[in-house]
C-alpha positions, 0 to 999 in steps of 0.5 A: 468481412463484416465486423461483429459489434459488442452488442452482437457478441453479447447476444450471440448464441450457438448450438451444439450437436449431439452425435448418436451411436452411429455417429449421426447427428440426432438433435442439438442442445438448446441455445448457450449465450457466449459471454464476452470476456470484455469488461476491463478495469479502468483506473483514474488518478484524479487531477481535479482540484477542490472547489473555490471557497465560495463554492464550498461554503455551500457544502456541509462538512461531511460533503467537503470530507467526501470530496477531499477523499475521493480526489485524493485516492486513485478511482477505478471501475469495471467498465462494461461496453453497455454504460456508453449505450445507456439512455435512461439512468433508471434503467441501470439504477433500478436496484439502487431506486428500490432500495431507496424506497421507505420500508413498510411499517410494521404493526406494533413496532417502535418507530424509534427502534431500528428495523431488523436487517432484511438483506437476503441472498442475491440471485444471478440477475440481482447480482448483475444489476447491483454490480453494473449499477455499482460500476456505472455510478463509479464510471459516472464519477470518474467522468466528472473527475476526468472532465475537470482534470487540472481545474477546480471543480465547480459547484455542479460538478461537486454536487454531481460527483457526490451524488455518484460517489454516494450512489456507489457507496450504497450499492457496494454496502448493499453487495457487502451486506448480502454476502457478509455471512460467507466469511464466517461460514467459510471460517468455521470450515476452514481448519487453521491452526495457530489462528483464531476465528476472529482473526480469520473473519477480519482477513476474510472481511477485507478480502470480500471488500477487495473482491467487491471492487474487482468483480466482472459480472460480465464473465457469467459467474456468481460473485460468491464463486469468486469471493470465496476463492479470495477468502480462502486465499487470505486465510492461507496467507494469514496462516503462513504468517502465523506461522512465520511468527509463531512464538513471538510474543507482541509487547510495547516499546521497551528500550531495555529490549532493543538491540545492545550497542556493547560492540559500539561502546567496546569500539570507542574505548579502544579507539580512546585507548589508541589515541591515549597510547599515541599521546604517551608515545609522542610525549615521551618521544619513544619513537624518536621523532624529530622536532618537525615530525612531532610538529606535523603530527600534532597539527594534522591529528591534534595528538598534542592538544586538548581533547581526545583527538577526535574533534575535526575542527582542530585538525589541519589540512596538508596546505595549512600545515605547509604554510606553518612550517614553510614547505611544500604540501608534498613535503609535509606528506613525506614527513607525516608518513615517515613519522607514522612509520616510526610510531607504528614500530614504537607501538608494535614494540610496546605490544610486544614488550608487554 
């Protein structure tokens, strides 16, 4: 069985029979094109390196900045199978080359004044041509970066990458300007409580930019259909955020409004009081500790020295205390535990008495 090529699938048509009242076919509808769901989103993490300094000297500051940005961010394009069969670039770059032609002068217009925007709405065929041009330019830029992976860009490769990047940016700008009126129109029609129309337009513009990058013209839909759904989705997300934060007023950083550290300070005061209480009990020997028990506690917890008893640099380990008094570490642990039990009982009696 012969396999069907992508070109045949793009051109394949079918006829739909129309049945009469008696069930017999009375005719056929006109042919309809069956479009593939084929184009796919391709992504590339740039591995190419910036050109050597001697090559960079042949580029201006804007070119160098553009190269740095391109090589620092992931690249993507909506790949179409027709890209690999293109023999003449002028055919797919026709919309871009037409835009590069200088606009005719208007009688009586000041040459120093910018011309008014003449961007008009696009037909389905014009949209398809522009999106194919956009993604083809991105595809060619990705090929340059992929071919130079792990190496420094040559001057020729850098200039080619800049050429395709600028062409893609110019085409993208054309598409955005032609569809920019979608956002305010939908913002005026959408009623969202608690959200200003300016915020909606900002979110809608961001959604429009994302839609241009993801749209697949091979599916046969108009871009406005795809973009309107994305814009409405952004409005819904903005509305959900506004409801969540309703009643909250944004302010600048103010230490006085930060979370209070009262609980932490209170805990520190209690710890200091406990240390002072232990020192008092040890000083008066209320617990009836022996001399060796007092030495062990003083050395282990710095209760008899200077400071608040929390300086870890003054504390001694079991091994150090054992060497100091001439016993084993296990014996020091036993003496310490017995002394702490006596202190606990003495402290409990002090609390009950109070």
